[in-house]
N, C-alpha and C positions, 0 to 999 in steps of 0.2 A: 638352259637352252643349248649351251655348247655340247653337253653330253648327249643330247638327243640326236645329234648328227651321227652318232655311232650306232643307233638302234637298228638300221638295216643289216648290220653285221652281227647282231646279237643272236641270230638263229644258229650261227655256226660256232659259237663259243661254248665252253663247258659251263656247268653250274657254278655259282659263286664258290670260290675257294675258302672264303671266310665271310662272316657277317660283319660288315664295317660298323654297324651300330652297336655291336656287342663290346667294343673296346672302350676303355675309360676316355672321357672327353678332356684329356690333358695332353701335353706335349709328349709324355711318356706313352700314352695310349696311341697317339698318332704314329710315333716311331715304331711301336710294336706292330701296328697294322701295316705300315709300309714295309717292314721286315718280312711279313707274310707275303706281300705282293712281290717284292724284289727277289726273295730267296737268294739264289746264287748269281743274280744279275743286278748289282747295285747301280743306282742311277748315276753315281759319280764316275763309274767305269764304263757304262754302256749307254751312250747318248747318241741319237741320230741327229746329225748337224747338217745345216744348209749354209754354204758360203756363197754369197752373191757378189759379183764384181760388176760395177756399172761405170760407164764413161760416156760423156756427151761431147759432141762437136770436136772430135779429133781431126786435126788438120792434115790433109794429104796433099802435098804440093803438086803443082802442074808438072806433067811429064816425069813424075817420080813414082817410086814404090815406097811402101811403108810396112815394116814388120812390127807387130806388137806382141811381146811375150806376156803370158799370164802365169800366176803362181801354179806350181805343180799339183797334180792329183796324187795324194799320198796312199790311198787304199784301193786294192782290187775290189771290184763290185760297185765302185762309186759311179753314179750317173751324172752326166754333164748335159745340161740344157743351155742352148745359146741362141741369141738372135742378134742380127746386125741391121742397122738402118742407115741408108744414105740420105743425108739431109738435103732437101730441095725446097728451100724457103720461098723461092720466087717461081716455082713450077717451070723449071727450064728443061724438064725431061732429061735429067742427068743420069749417068751410069758410071760404074767403076768395076774393076776386076776384084774378085774376092775369093780367097781360099782359106781353109783351116787345116792345120797339121798338128799331129801329136809327135813329141820327141821322146823316143825310147832308146836309152843307151847312146845318145848322141845322134841317132838316125831319125830322119823325118818321115812320117807316114801321113799321107793326105787323108783326112777325114772327109773333107769336101774339096773336090778338085777346083782349081782356079776356073772362074767363069764370071760372066758379066751379071751384075745385079743392078736393079733399077730403083729409083726413088719410089716410095709407097704410093704416091699420087698417080703414077702411071703403071705400076706393077700389074694391076688387073688388066689393063688394056693391052700391054705389051708382053705379058708373061709368056706368050708363045715364041718370042724371039730368043729366049734364053732357057734351054732345057734344064740346066743346072739350077737356075734360080727357081724354076717351077717345082722342082723336086723337093726343095727345102722349104719354100714359103707356103705351099698348099694354097688355101683360100684366104689366108690372112692378108689384110691390106694395110696394116699399120707398121709393118717391118718390111725390109727388103729381102731378108733371108733368115731362116731359123732352122734348128734341128736339135737332135739329142743322140747321145751314144753312151755306152757303158764300157768302163775300163775293165779288161779281163786279163788277169795273169801277167801284167806288165808294169804294175805300179812300183815306184812312182814314175809318172810321165809328165812331161811338160806340154803346154799348149802354146801355139803360135798362130796369130792371125796375120794374113798376108793381103795387102791392098795394092792394086796396080792401077796407076793413073797415067801411065806413059802415053796413052793414046790422046790425052788432052794436053796439048802444048801450052795453052793459055789459061785454062780453067782449073783452079785448085778445087778440091772437094772437102766436105766435112762428113764424118761418120760418127755414129753412136753405137755402142754395143752393150750387151748384158749377158753375163755368164753365171750360171748357178751350178755349184758342185754339191751333190747330195751324197753324204756318206752311206756306206752299205748297212744293211740290217741283218744281224745274224739270228740264229734260231733262238738263242737265249732272250734276245730283245723281243722276238715275236711272242714267245711264251709269256714273258712278263707283261706284254701288251694285252694278251688274251686274259691273263689273270686280272689285270686292272679293269678291263672292259667287263669281266664277268660280274664284278661287284657293283657296276653302275646302276642296274635296275633297282637293286636293294637300297643303294644310296639315294636314288631318286624317291623311292617309297618313303624312306626315313625323312627325307627333306620335305616331301609333301605333307607327311603326317605331322612333323614338327611345326610346319608353317600353319597347317589347319588348327593344331592345338594352340599355337600362339594366337591365331586370330580369334579362336573361341574364347581364350582367356581374356584377350583384349576386349571382346564384345561383352563378356561378363563384367569386366572391370568398368566398362562404360556404363552398363546397366546399373551396376552398384553405385557408381558415382552419381548417376541421375537420381537413383532412389535416395541416396544420401542428401543430395541437394534438395529434393522435395521434402524429405523429413526435416531437414534443417529449416526450410522455409516454414513448414507447419509448426515446428518448435518455436521459431521466432514469433510467428503469429499468435501461438498459444501464450507465449511469455508476455506479449503485448496485451493480450486479452486478460491475462492474470493481473497484470499491472493495473489495467483499467478497472477490473473488478475490485482489486484492493483499494483503489481510490474511492470507488463507490461505497465500499464498506466503511472506509474512514469517514466519508461525507455523511453516511447514514448514522454512524456512531456519534459524529459531531452534532448532527441534527437531533439525535435522541438525547444527548447530554443537554443541549439547549432546551429541549422540550421538558426534560426532567427539572431543569433549573427553573423554567417558567412555571411548571406545575407546583414546585416548591413555593415559589413566590405567591401563586394563587392560594395555596393552602394557608400560607401565613396571613394573606389578606382575609381569608375566610375566618381564620382563628381570631384575627383582630375584630372582624365584624360581629362574630358570635360573642366576643367579650363585650362589645358595645351593646349587643342585644341583651346580654345578661345585666349590664348596667341599667339599661332601660327597663328591663323587667323588675329589677330591684327598685327602680324609681317608681314604677307603676304600683308595686307592692306598698311602697311608702305612701303613695297618693291614696291608695285604697284604704289604708289604715287611717289616714287623715280624714278621708270622706266619712268613714264610720264614726270617727270621733266628732266630726262636724255635724253628722246627722243627729247625734245625741244632743248636739247643741244647735240644731238647725234654726231654731228661732233666733238665736243670738248671732249665729255665724252663717246665715243664709247667703249673704253676699259673698263671703269668703268661699263657701261651698261651690257657688257658681264659677268663681274664678278657677278653683282647683279642678272642677270638672272640665272646664275648657282646656286647662293645662294638661289634664290626663288625656283628653282626646288628641291633643297635639303630640303627646308622647306616644300614644297608640299608633297614630299615623306614621310617626317617625320609625317606630318599631316595625310596623308592617313594611315600610319601605326598606328598612335594613334587612328584614327577613327575606324579602324578595331579592335584594342584592345578594344575600348569602346563598339563596337557592340558585340564583343565576350563576354565581361563582362555583357552586357545587357542580352544576351541570358542565360548566367549562372545565373544571378539574377532571370530571369523569371522561369528558371527550378527549382531553390531553392524555389521560391514562390509557384510553383505547388506542390513541395514535401512537403512544410510546410502545404499547404491547405489539401493535402491528409492525412498527419499525424494528422492534427487537426480533420479531418472528422473521421479517425480511432479512435482517442482518444474519440470523442463524442459517436461513436458507442459502444466503450468499456465501457464508463461511463453509457450509457443507459443500456447495458447488466449488468453492475455492480449493477445499481439500481434495475433491475429486480431480480437479484440473491439475493440482500438484502431483497427484498420483499418475495421471496421464503423462505429464511432463517427465516425471522420473522414468516411466516406462519407455517413453520415446528416447530419452537420453541413454537408457540401457540398450535399446535397439540400435541407436547410432553407434555405440561402442562396439556392439557385435558386428554391425555393418562395416565399421572401420577395420576390425580384425579380419573379416572375410575379404575385404579389398586388399589388405596387406598380403593375405594368402594368395589371392589371385595374382597380385603383382609379383610375388615370389615365383609362382608357377610360370608367369609370362617370362620372367628373367631366366628361369631354368630352360624354357624352350628356346629363348633367344640364344643362350649359350650353346644349346644343342645345335641350332642352325649355324652358328659361327663355326662349331667344330666340324659340321658336315661340309661347310664351305672350304675349310682347311683340307678336308679329305678330298674334295673335288679338285682343288688347286694342285694337291700332291699327285692325284691320279692323272690329271691333264698332262703333267710332265712325263708320264710313263706311256702315253699313247703314241704309237708309231703307225705309219701307213706305208706300205710298199708301193712305190710309184713305178708304173710300167714304163 
């Protein structure tokens, strides 16, 4: 913002003597750039200075005069701006005599002739009473008198303020003053200032471009960070889902193992039942053989035949019952085998889904790594533009020391 104050003067300056953004962003580059700006007018030897001297509430005794010397002006062409204020704290309509002289080779020359000055509170109303005061104060109401002059072909010269309060026998007065001595500006300093001002637009362009690039990189970094956060959240959610699916697979595998164990137990029971059926069948066969033998001796063994027949019926009933139990257990075994097959198929589907989820997770982890690399690159670019902005600020600070203004 400080450099934009110079823009009204930019129409009258030459094109940029150098491109400030073409120099290396190092102390050596800064020194090389300043060498091009300074040329034969180094800052250490050509500096426009302003020396200001202030004093407040200087006592001027009643019925007395007071002379106040100031440090000498050392250079021809120096400008001196001064103001004097009569302190009137209680609005007593005070006045005092004042004059300003320069001393050249011991001789005094009045820059402002002795004349009455008034306190600021009444200077507006009574300015017509003192022509000397009116000529120096103008329309200002905050000082009693002010003015400026240029030292020409007589330096060094001394400055002497004269106060006259002899007309006030009882009332002492207090005065304040301010003197500013502005050193002259030679042609070399003017040319250096023009060279410095000539590169300001280019410097402002570089500053705006670097700031825009930095903001762009920052926005990209923020977007990447947001994307990274979303992907991390999705990866975390996917990992949790994978853990849940792994638990489901483990539970299904456990249930399948238990079902297989139960089916094995059922198969053993069926085998045991079939063994009993075989035993019963063998018993029936034995009974049938006995019946045949008894039929041959039916007359003699009729009673025994009846008993064996009853016994055979009982064995047949038991066999039928055992066969029914074996058939029921066979159905139960088939049902368990179907359940086992369904659970194994479900486990296979879950395993395939798990493998697919693992692949998605690996892809997301790879994307996260690429995103991290991109963020680091954006951060490096942001740091590069930050360093470029710092270098431009150094250039601006160095150029500001080389600007001068010729005060009229």
